[in-house]
N, C-alpha and C positions, 0 to 999 in steps of 0.2 A: 393386081390392084394395090394402090398405095395405102399406108396406114390411115391417112386422112380420109380417103375414099371409103375404106372399110368402116371407119367411125361414122361417117355420114350415112352410109347404108343402114347400119345397125340403129342409129339414132332415129331415122325416119320410120323404121319398122317397129320400134318399141316405144316411141314417144309421140303422141298425137299432136303435141304443141309445136312440132317442127314442120317446116314446109315439105310437101311431097315433091316439089319441083326444084327448089334451090337447096343444095346440101348444106346442113348446119345453120340454116336461117330459122330462127324461132318466130312463129306466127302467133301463137297464143302466149301473151306476155303477162306475167303477174308481178306483184310488188317485189317479191324476193329475187326473181331472175333479173328484172330491170334494175333493181338496186345494186345487185352484184355487178352487172355490166357497167353501171355508172361508176362504181367504186374502182373496178379494175377489169379490163377485158380478159386478162389472163385468168383471174379468179373465176370469172364467168365461164370461160372455156373449160376449166378443170371441173367445176361443179355441175354445169348444166349441159354441156355438150358431151364431155367425156363421162360425166356422171359420178365423179369421185367425191368421197367424203371420208372423214376420219374413221379409222377402225379401232375398236377397243383392243387393248393388248398389243402384242407384236411391237412394243416400243412406242406406241402412240396411245396416249391417255384419252379416254372418253371425256368429252367436254361436259363437265357437271353443270355449267350454266345453261347450256342448250337443253340438257335432259330435264333439269329443274323447271325451266320455263315451259317446256312442252307438257309436262305432267300437270303443272299448275293451270295452264290454259285448258287442258282437256278435263280436269276435275271441275274447274269453274263452269265449263260448258254443261256438265252433267247437273250441277246445282241449278243453273239458270233454266235448263230444260225442265227439270222437275218442278221448280217453282211456277213456271209459266203454265204447266199442266195441272196446277192446283195442289201439288204436294206441300205439306207443311215445311216450315223452316228446318225443323229437326230432321224430318225425313229426307229432305234434299241435301242437307249437310252430311248425313250418314252415307248417302249415295256417293257424294263427292269423296268422302274420306275412304270408303271401301275401295273405290277406284284407285285412289292415290296409294293406298296400302299395297294393292296388288301390283301396281306399276313400279313400285320401289322395292319389290321383292325379287331377288335373283333366284329364279326357279331352277336353274341349272346347279347352282351351288347350295340351294336351299338355305339362303341367308339373306338378310336385308342388304339393300344397295349400299356399297361402301364408296362414298364420295371422297374425292381428293380436295374438295373445297369446303372449308369449315362452315361457311355461311349457307351453302347449298347442299343440305343433307336430307335424309328422310324425316328426321325430327323437325328441322326448320320448315320443311314443306307442309307437314301436317299442322304444325303450330300456326303457320301463316294462313292456311285455309280456315281454321277455326276462328282465329282472331279477325280475319277479314270479314267473315259473314256475321260475326257478332258486332263488329264496328259498323257495318252497313245493314244491320237487321231491318231497320225502317228506311230502306233505300228509296230516295226520291226519284231515282232512275227506274222507269218502268219498261220492261221488255215489250217491244212492239209485237202485236199479234197480227199476222198476215190475214188476208181475206179468206184463205182456205182454212184458217183456224190454227195454223202452226206458228209457234213462237219464232221470231227472227233471231235465232241463235245459230252461230256457225253457218251463216247464210252464203251458199255458193253463188257466184255470179259469173256470167260470160256474155259479152256483147261485142259486135263488130264496131270498131272505132269509126268506120265510114258512116255508120248510122247517125253520127253526130253532124253529118252534113259536109264532111271534108274528104274529098276523094284522094288526098295525099296519104291517107291511111290504108293504102293498098300496096302490097309488095309488087316488085317487077314482074312476078309470075302471074299476077292477077288475083292472087289469094288475099283475102282481107285480113288485116291485122285484128286480133281479138284481144280485148282486155279481160282478164279473168282473175279469180281469186276467191277469198272467203272472208266475210265480215264476222268478227267475233260475236257481236251483239248489236242490234239496233234498238234504241230506246227513245222514249218520249221524256222530255225534261223541260219544264216551263212552257208547255204547249209547242215545243220544237222537236224536230227529229235530229238525233245525234247517233253517231257510231261510237261504241265503246271498244277500246283496245287496251288489254292488260299488259303491263310491263313489270318485270322484276329486275332489280338492280341492287348493287352494293352502295351506289352513290347516294349522297344526301339529296332529298327531294326539295330542291330550292329552285330559284329562277334560272340558274345556270343549267340545271338538269333539263328543265322543260323547254329551254330555248333551243335545244337540239331538234325539236320537232317543228320548228318554223324558221325557214322552209324545211320541208322533208318530203321525200318521194312517196313514202307509204301513206302519210296523212292526206296528201293531195289526191293520190289514186283512190283511196277509200272514199273520200268525200264525193269525188266525181262518180264513182261506181254506185254509191248509195243513191245519188240523185237520178241516175239513169235507170237502175233496176227497180226503184221504188216509185218512180214517176212523181217525186215530191221534192220539195226543198229540204236538203240536208245541210245543217249549219256547219258541220265539221266533225272532228273526232275528239272524244273525251279520253285523255290519257288517264288510265286507272292504274296508278303506279304503287308499287310496294317496295320499300327499302328493306332488304332481308339482311339481318345481322345475326351474329352467333347467339346473342341473348335476347333478341327481340325483333319485331317487325313493325314498320311504320307505314301508314297509308296516306296517300294524297291524290286528289283528282285535279285535272287542269283541262279546260276546254280549249281546243286548238281549232279556231274557225278558219274558213277559207272563203274569200270573196269570189265573185264571178270573174273578176279580172285576174286574180291569182290562178284560178283553174285554167283560164284561157292561156295564160303564159306557160303553165305546166304542159298543156297540150302542144303548144308551139315548140317547146323544147323537146318533147317526146318525138316529134317528127324527125328532128336532127339525130337523136339517138338511134332511131330505127334505121335511118340512112347509114349510120355508122355500122350498125349490125349487118346490114346488107353488104357494105364494103368489106368488112372483115371476113364474112362468109364466102364472098366471091374469091378472095385471095387466099383463104385458108390460113389466116394468121391473126392472132389476138394478142396485142402487145401488153407488156407489163406496165402497170402504173406503180412504180416503185416508191412513190410518195405515200401510198396507202397501206404499205405492208404492216405498219405498226398500229393501225386503227383497231380499236376495241380489244386491246390486249395482244394484238398480233394475229396476222392471217394464218389460217391452218395450213396454207401451202408454202409458208416461208422455207421449210426444209427442202421443198422441191425447187422453188425458184432460185434459191441460193446455191444449188448444186450445178455442176456442169450439165449442159443440155444433153450430152450423150448418155447420162445415167438416169435421167428423170423418169423415163418410162418404167425402168426397173424399180425405182423408188416408189412410184405410184402403185405398182402392182404389189409391192411388198408391205407397204404401210398404210394403204388406203383401201376402202371397199367401194364397190359400185352400187348405185341405186338410181332409179329413174325419177326425176323431178318433172312431173307432168301436171301443170296447173289446170289443164282442161278437164281433168278427171274430178268429178264432184266427190266431196267427202260423205 
């Protein structure tokens, strides 16, 4: 059995988002996997098919931006859940802070998280949470409460794209393509439904920053998903951004709306990207997009792609770790 066949067999056995009939073809697609595929098929191959990601130590630094953003999102989720369930502002904030304190404690070394990025540290994370919820203490965005009484926070979704009335969203194997993922928070604002997505950045919160989200794969996917799973008009996504600096944090919100025509165009484009996924899976090759290597501070796989192909497998094993990205699994 070849290496590619072995990878395909393992992927199908461990990741439910991949086809059971066509090796290495992803059936359950989310914003992250689709976005990585659009950025660079080779990046997608390494992250989602082989399942590699950065490993702390062993010559590869943990990405402090990713860790900071992950904990900030998770702590905010706890605050929003507590508030929607009737907990006071102070009680909800304490729950968020206790969570962040635990997540930024290195239990193996029995010491606080030592970040290599001065703007993304334990101190700046805790400060940002406190300042954010003081800044928006009287928040006009109200968390939607679903019919079963649960708050629409970290709302998992999955639906077959063919349910939208287009038979093109079916793989050659007959398996339906599924759009899936998680919405951070659904809110009501001015009698309209919006999805809130939190972002952390070092960049200034100006028009240039927010222009990156229109057009944007994630914003279109989330708006469409919200409309389908909630059976209601969802106007778009509110970017809830925080600029994190060494000595301060700044906050700004920006609604990013989507029209019916824009969503229809996004779906049309999606068909072509899915056909490309099928083609690469059939030939077992995912080409590099070498014009995307420097995006967002540089791709984590630059050391791999810049090396000779003969040594790449060894480098991946030595400096990266494996994990399964299965968006069909609810959180």
